[in-house]
MARPA-561773 format. One record per residue (C-alpha): x, y, z. Coordinates in nm, 3 decimals, decimal comma. Example, Ala and Ser with C-alpha at 12.3 -4.5 7.8 and 13.67 -1.06 7.14 Angstrom:
% residues 2
SITE; 1,230; -0,450; 0,780
SITE; 1,367; -0,106; 0,714
% end
This chain:
% residues 360
SITE; 1,883; -2,195; 0,058
SITE; 1,888; -1,801; 0,062
SITE; 1,918; -1,550; 0,328
SITE; 1,944; -1,199; 0,297
SITE; 2,011; -0,942; 0,596
SITE; 2,057; -0,564; 0,627
SITE; 2,119; -0,543; 0,231
SITE; 2,164; -0,200; 0,083
SITE; 2,231; -0,113; -0,288
SITE; 2,286; 0,245; -0,374
SITE; 2,327; 0,440; -0,713
SITE; 2,523; 0,754; -0,656
SITE; 2,312; 0,934; -0,402
SITE; 1,993; 0,669; -0,497
SITE; 1,909; 0,500; -0,261
SITE; 1,702; 0,201; -0,401
SITE; 1,730; -0,055; -0,176
SITE; 1,794; -0,055; 0,218
SITE; 1,761; -0,254; 0,513
SITE; 1,623; -0,597; 0,309
SITE; 1,617; -0,878; 0,558
SITE; 1,433; -1,218; 0,393
SITE; 1,449; -1,583; 0,375
SITE; 1,387; -1,763; 0,077
SITE; 1,312; -2,148; 0,155
SITE; 1,414; -2,431; -0,125
SITE; 1,146; -2,500; -0,314
SITE; 0,988; -2,200; -0,281
SITE; 0,835; -1,981; -0,560
SITE; 0,828; -1,608; -0,482
SITE; 0,639; -1,363; -0,693
SITE; 0,814; -1,017; -0,688
SITE; 0,604; -0,735; -0,756
SITE; 0,586; -0,331; -0,673
SITE; 0,585; -0,012; -0,902
SITE; 0,856; 0,045; -1,139
SITE; 1,119; 0,171; -0,980
SITE; 1,095; 0,024; -0,650
SITE; 1,441; -0,172; -0,666
SITE; 1,268; -0,549; -0,800
SITE; 1,533; -0,588; -1,057
SITE; 1,805; -0,468; -0,887
SITE; 1,720; -0,688; -0,584
SITE; 1,747; -1,013; -0,797
SITE; 2,050; -0,893; -0,954
SITE; 2,218; -0,862; -0,603
SITE; 2,116; -1,178; -0,554
SITE; 2,394; -1,282; -0,786
SITE; 2,608; -1,028; -0,742
SITE; 2,546; -0,895; -1,123
SITE; 2,518; -0,571; -0,899
SITE; 2,738; -0,557; -0,593
SITE; 2,590; -0,444; -0,253
SITE; 2,683; -0,152; -0,058
SITE; 2,649; -0,340; 0,250
SITE; 2,492; -0,651; 0,401
SITE; 2,437; -1,043; 0,361
SITE; 2,325; -1,268; 0,080
SITE; 2,395; -1,619; 0,190
SITE; 2,337; -1,884; -0,083
SITE; 2,320; -2,218; 0,102
SITE; 2,524; -2,096; 0,394
SITE; 2,779; -1,858; 0,221
SITE; 2,792; -1,491; 0,181
SITE; 2,873; -1,429; -0,161
SITE; 2,889; -1,073; -0,066
SITE; 3,174; -1,135; 0,126
SITE; 3,555; -1,058; -0,033
SITE; 3,683; -1,360; -0,173
SITE; 3,386; -1,581; -0,164
SITE; 3,330; -1,865; -0,438
SITE; 3,100; -1,591; -0,652
SITE; 3,182; -1,839; -1,000
SITE; 3,080; -2,176; -0,811
SITE; 2,784; -2,037; -0,608
SITE; 2,645; -1,843; -0,897
SITE; 2,621; -2,228; -1,101
SITE; 2,380; -2,276; -0,837
SITE; 2,188; -1,994; -1,039
SITE; 2,022; -1,956; -1,347
SITE; 1,919; -1,592; -1,474
SITE; 1,624; -1,498; -1,722
SITE; 1,636; -1,182; -1,853
SITE; 1,400; -0,920; -1,971
SITE; 1,589; -0,919; -2,353
SITE; 1,660; -1,286; -2,409
SITE; 2,039; -1,217; -2,386
SITE; 2,085; -1,496; -2,715
SITE; 2,395; -1,504; -2,908
SITE; 2,253; -1,348; -3,237
SITE; 2,579; -1,547; -3,460
SITE; 2,462; -1,901; -3,303
SITE; 2,179; -2,133; -3,324
SITE; 1,941; -2,193; -3,061
SITE; 2,099; -2,525; -2,967
SITE; 2,454; -2,317; -2,979
SITE; 2,292; -2,155; -2,756
SITE; 2,172; -2,370; -2,504
SITE; 2,532; -2,621; -2,540
SITE; 2,798; -2,305; -2,478
SITE; 2,808; -2,271; -2,113
SITE; 2,732; -2,633; -2,004
SITE; 3,019; -2,719; -2,233
SITE; 3,278; -2,459; -2,125
SITE; 3,169; -2,410; -1,745
SITE; 3,064; -2,739; -1,644
SITE; 3,244; -2,930; -1,894
SITE; 3,034; -3,155; -2,025
SITE; 3,143; -3,365; -2,300
SITE; 2,957; -3,219; -2,641
SITE; 2,778; -3,534; -2,713
SITE; 2,585; -3,527; -2,359
SITE; 2,526; -3,143; -2,371
SITE; 2,350; -3,183; -2,703
SITE; 2,144; -3,476; -2,571
SITE; 2,053; -3,277; -2,255
SITE; 1,993; -2,957; -2,485
SITE; 1,731; -3,117; -2,690
SITE; 1,571; -3,244; -2,353
SITE; 1,514; -2,901; -2,190
SITE; 1,452; -2,771; -2,557
SITE; 1,172; -2,980; -2,572
SITE; 1,074; -2,927; -2,242
SITE; 1,005; -2,536; -2,304
SITE; 0,834; -2,665; -2,694
SITE; 1,172; -2,524; -2,897
SITE; 1,336; -2,891; -2,992
SITE; 1,196; -2,805; -3,357
SITE; 1,405; -2,511; -3,393
SITE; 1,719; -2,648; -3,218
SITE; 1,898; -2,526; -3,628
SITE; 1,723; -2,153; -3,602
SITE; 1,934; -1,837; -3,557
SITE; 1,759; -1,588; -3,282
SITE; 1,706; -1,367; -3,587
SITE; 1,437; -1,646; -3,737
SITE; 1,230; -1,679; -3,391
SITE; 0,959; -1,470; -3,231
SITE; 0,978; -1,288; -2,886
SITE; 0,819; -1,542; -2,709
SITE; 1,033; -1,813; -2,901
SITE; 1,367; -1,656; -2,803
SITE; 1,284; -1,626; -2,412
SITE; 1,146; -1,962; -2,410
SITE; 1,489; -2,028; -2,607
SITE; 1,698; -1,834; -2,295
SITE; 1,457; -2,056; -2,046
SITE; 1,625; -2,378; -2,197
SITE; 1,993; -2,235; -2,166
SITE; 1,940; -2,127; -1,830
SITE; 1,825; -2,508; -1,734
SITE; 2,087; -2,618; -1,931
SITE; 2,261; -2,539; -1,647
SITE; 2,083; -2,732; -1,397
SITE; 2,031; -2,494; -1,159
SITE; 1,939; -2,505; -0,776
SITE; 1,797; -2,174; -0,790
SITE; 1,625; -1,964; -1,081
SITE; 1,581; -1,584; -1,079
SITE; 1,333; -1,394; -1,355
SITE; 1,362; -1,076; -1,401
SITE; 1,049; -0,945; -1,554
SITE; 1,056; -1,231; -1,872
SITE; 0,742; -1,100; -2,009
SITE; 0,810; -0,757; -2,025
SITE; 0,983; -0,728; -2,353
SITE; 0,710; -0,950; -2,520
SITE; 0,416; -0,888; -2,744
SITE; 0,063; -0,959; -2,563
SITE; 0,033; -1,260; -2,798
SITE; 0,335; -1,392; -2,693
SITE; 0,276; -1,359; -2,317
SITE; 0,087; -1,679; -2,282
SITE; 0,314; -1,921; -2,420
SITE; 0,630; -1,791; -2,171
SITE; 0,413; -1,784; -1,869
SITE; 0,332; -2,118; -1,947
SITE; 0,644; -2,282; -1,985
SITE; 0,758; -2,087; -1,646
SITE; 0,434; -2,299; -1,498
SITE; 0,587; -2,632; -1,606
SITE; 0,880; -2,533; -1,452
SITE; 0,822; -2,426; -1,099
SITE; 0,577; -2,752; -1,071
SITE; 0,931; -2,936; -1,030
SITE; 0,968; -2,746; -0,706
SITE; 1,317; -2,570; -0,831
SITE; 1,352; -2,246; -0,625
SITE; 1,228; -1,937; -0,810
SITE; 1,224; -1,546; -0,757
SITE; 0,985; -1,389; -1,006
SITE; 0,971; -1,026; -1,093
SITE; 0,701; -0,953; -1,274
SITE; 0,414; -0,704; -1,357
SITE; 0,121; -1,018; -1,417
SITE; -0,064; -0,999; -1,139
SITE; -0,298; -1,271; -1,224
SITE; 0,038; -1,493; -1,323
SITE; 0,237; -1,412; -0,975
SITE; -0,088; -1,496; -0,776
SITE; -0,145; -1,810; -0,914
SITE; 0,216; -1,914; -0,949
SITE; 0,366; -1,842; -0,594
SITE; 0,391; -1,958; -0,262
SITE; 0,498; -1,623; -0,137
SITE; 0,480; -1,309; -0,271
SITE; 0,679; -0,965; -0,202
SITE; 0,538; -0,615; -0,249
SITE; 0,839; -0,388; -0,290
SITE; 0,780; -0,013; -0,190
SITE; 0,987; 0,271; -0,011
SITE; 1,342; 0,094; -0,093
SITE; 1,221; -0,253; 0,041
SITE; 1,041; -0,555; 0,083
SITE; 0,689; -0,302; 0,194
SITE; 0,483; -0,604; 0,281
SITE; 0,520; -1,015; 0,262
SITE; 0,247; -1,255; 0,253
SITE; 0,048; -1,582; 0,081
SITE; -0,085; -1,463; -0,263
SITE; -0,427; -1,460; -0,072
SITE; -0,289; -1,234; 0,193
SITE; -0,139; -0,993; 0,009
SITE; -0,400; -0,999; -0,299
SITE; -0,729; -1,052; -0,087
SITE; -0,653; -0,895; 0,262
SITE; -0,293; -0,618; 0,218
SITE; -0,243; -0,544; 0,556
SITE; -0,025; -0,208; 0,477
SITE; -0,175; 0,114; 0,269
SITE; 0,042; 0,160; -0,012
SITE; -0,016; -0,202; -0,100
SITE; -0,370; -0,150; -0,070
SITE; -0,377; 0,109; -0,351
SITE; -0,064; -0,091; -0,565
SITE; -0,336; -0,369; -0,538
SITE; -0,658; -0,312; -0,567
SITE; -0,572; -0,014; -0,818
SITE; -0,765; 0,256; -0,624
SITE; -0,765; 0,598; -0,785
SITE; -0,711; 0,858; -0,522
SITE; -0,835; 1,221; -0,472
SITE; -0,730; 1,438; -0,196
SITE; -0,896; 1,758; -0,102
SITE; -0,770; 1,941; 0,216
SITE; -0,929; 2,263; 0,337
SITE; -1,005; 2,521; 0,652
SITE; -1,370; 2,419; 0,661
SITE; -1,465; 2,772; 0,694
SITE; -1,312; 2,845; 0,343
SITE; -1,522; 2,597; 0,214
SITE; -1,580; 2,653; -0,183
SITE; -1,834; 2,397; -0,281
SITE; -1,780; 2,475; -0,670
SITE; -1,424; 2,463; -0,626
SITE; -1,429; 2,065; -0,506
SITE; -1,706; 1,985; -0,754
SITE; -1,528; 2,146; -1,037
SITE; -1,191; 1,886; -0,916
SITE; -1,412; 1,612; -0,846
SITE; -1,550; 1,645; -1,190
SITE; -1,236; 1,631; -1,359
SITE; -1,168; 1,308; -1,158
SITE; -1,482; 1,144; -1,239
SITE; -1,409; 1,182; -1,600
SITE; -1,023; 1,149; -1,575
SITE; -1,112; 0,728; -1,405
SITE; -1,437; 0,655; -1,653
SITE; -1,655; 0,720; -1,322
SITE; -2,015; 0,654; -1,365
SITE; -2,206; 1,003; -1,388
SITE; -2,485; 0,832; -1,139
SITE; -2,192; 0,734; -0,855
SITE; -2,035; 1,111; -0,890
SITE; -2,383; 1,251; -0,830
SITE; -2,412; 1,062; -0,508
SITE; -2,064; 1,177; -0,417
SITE; -2,123; 1,508; -0,446
SITE; -2,433; 1,576; -0,263
SITE; -2,330; 1,297; 0,033
SITE; -2,021; 1,571; 0,009
SITE; -2,217; 1,874; 0,007
SITE; -2,471; 1,809; 0,296
SITE; -2,148; 1,683; 0,502
SITE; -1,944; 1,946; 0,444
SITE; -2,144; 2,244; 0,440
SITE; -2,305; 2,130; 0,812
SITE; -1,901; 2,135; 0,921
SITE; -1,826; 2,485; 0,765
SITE; -2,102; 2,610; 0,991
SITE; -2,056; 2,420; 1,314
SITE; -1,672; 2,359; 1,298
SITE; -1,357; 2,588; 1,435
SITE; -1,264; 2,825; 1,168
SITE; -0,909; 2,656; 1,236
SITE; -1,000; 2,340; 1,164
SITE; -0,878; 2,138; 0,897
SITE; -1,069; 1,889; 0,673
SITE; -0,997; 1,629; 0,438
SITE; -1,194; 1,458; 0,132
SITE; -0,973; 1,169; 0,041
SITE; -1,192; 0,969; -0,216
SITE; -1,064; 0,602; -0,378
SITE; -1,228; 0,465; -0,659
SITE; -1,178; 0,100; -0,698
SITE; -1,181; -0,029; -1,013
SITE; -1,207; -0,401; -0,984
SITE; -1,540; -0,379; -0,860
SITE; -1,646; -0,045; -0,959
SITE; -1,700; 0,122; -0,571
SITE; -1,631; 0,440; -0,442
SITE; -1,491; 0,528; -0,024
SITE; -1,496; 0,812; 0,081
SITE; -1,341; 0,940; 0,372
SITE; -1,400; 1,302; 0,573
SITE; -1,137; 1,317; 0,823
SITE; -1,235; 1,681; 1,039
SITE; -1,180; 1,791; 1,391
SITE; -1,459; 1,914; 1,534
SITE; -1,730; 1,876; 1,618
SITE; -1,619; 1,590; 1,817
SITE; -1,884; 1,294; 1,715
SITE; -1,983; 1,158; 1,364
SITE; -2,175; 1,388; 1,236
SITE; -2,459; 1,227; 1,086
SITE; -2,559; 1,169; 1,441
SITE; -2,526; 1,554; 1,538
SITE; -2,877; 1,652; 1,666
SITE; -2,855; 1,946; 1,442
SITE; -2,806; 1,773; 1,166
SITE; -3,067; 1,752; 0,885
SITE; -3,296; 1,451; 0,916
SITE; -3,371; 1,468; 0,518
SITE; -3,030; 1,534; 0,487
SITE; -2,922; 1,209; 0,721
SITE; -3,173; 1,001; 0,524
SITE; -3,065; 1,101; 0,181
SITE; -2,689; 0,990; 0,273
SITE; -2,788; 0,668; 0,417
SITE; -2,991; 0,594; 0,124
SITE; -2,720; 0,688; -0,166
SITE; -2,398; 0,485; 0,093
SITE; -2,417; 0,126; 0,120
SITE; -2,161; 0,133; 0,457
SITE; -2,118; 0,411; 0,710
SITE; -1,882; 0,383; 0,966
SITE; -1,691; 0,678; 1,188
SITE; -1,383; 0,662; 1,410
SITE; -1,168; 0,844; 1,594
SITE; -0,866; 0,997; 1,341
SITE; -0,562; 1,192; 1,328
SITE; -0,756; 1,510; 1,327
SITE; -1,030; 1,425; 1,541
SITE; -1,262; 1,175; 1,350
SITE; -1,310; 1,006; 0,977
SITE; -1,672; 0,974; 0,868
SITE; -1,575; 0,644; 0,578
SITE; -1,874; 0,585; 0,324
SITE; -1,894; 0,323; 0,043
SITE; -2,103; 0,394; -0,263
% end
């Protein structure tokens, strides 16, 4: 239904989207997620040409709408758009907002437009507010009216641009419930959202956007439970990262401990976990400082996962060229201490030599 090839979009010298290649099939419900500013809204605005691409193809049912002289108006009638800020006409009632486009664009008789308007207003729970002005509505009611206005045009595709971002928390659920009801009808939908649980439950495919494009794509289970790429893992798992690099012979264990203390306080990590982390680092880094080449760089990377309050520690080092915990000179009591504190330990060849991974 929607085929995008080599899509690029810039604003001045700022390249927002680059090399976008994706297929959206009829009936797909696509959840588009990612950090703020990664181009999520720009992508769906390009799909209906609210933003003109710099280059590339956007084919809707085989028609390249990015091509000069493409029948944009007729193609746009196949697509509805639900915006962040409702975009209702403030001087018209809810009913008047809903019937305006069907009457003027689809040439539907007014009586029929009103009947169909009440049908879609009932679907979104707003038929009893048909005669209200927008300023008499709550934010959630305004967004439901905007969804009804979109449905009145009988679109084949609906694009949602962060439909709950302008709402108070108490009103978010009512809008999400309407969208859930809507997608169950089988309409093709592309939903830009920050509501991760909603995206996981409603979508059949997830696009995670980063680095000017779709960084990783997959089913909700693949993206939320088994992401393959590093930035996806960090975003989904809400990992809090601490990184410290040093020439190992210049180790200042007190400086490192101070920085780790700030990190632990910032993310409210349990003192017990931070104490264990500091003990492990001191034992391993002091050993490395005494046995590694003076030019060797060592990296300490700590990742804290809020969801399960788990710490993952990586120590990347050049020498000795083996698992330091298996080195014959490593103190046996220190080894037992570390094995007692860590639930999982592995050592693999890495970019700098070896990477020792521990889970606390």
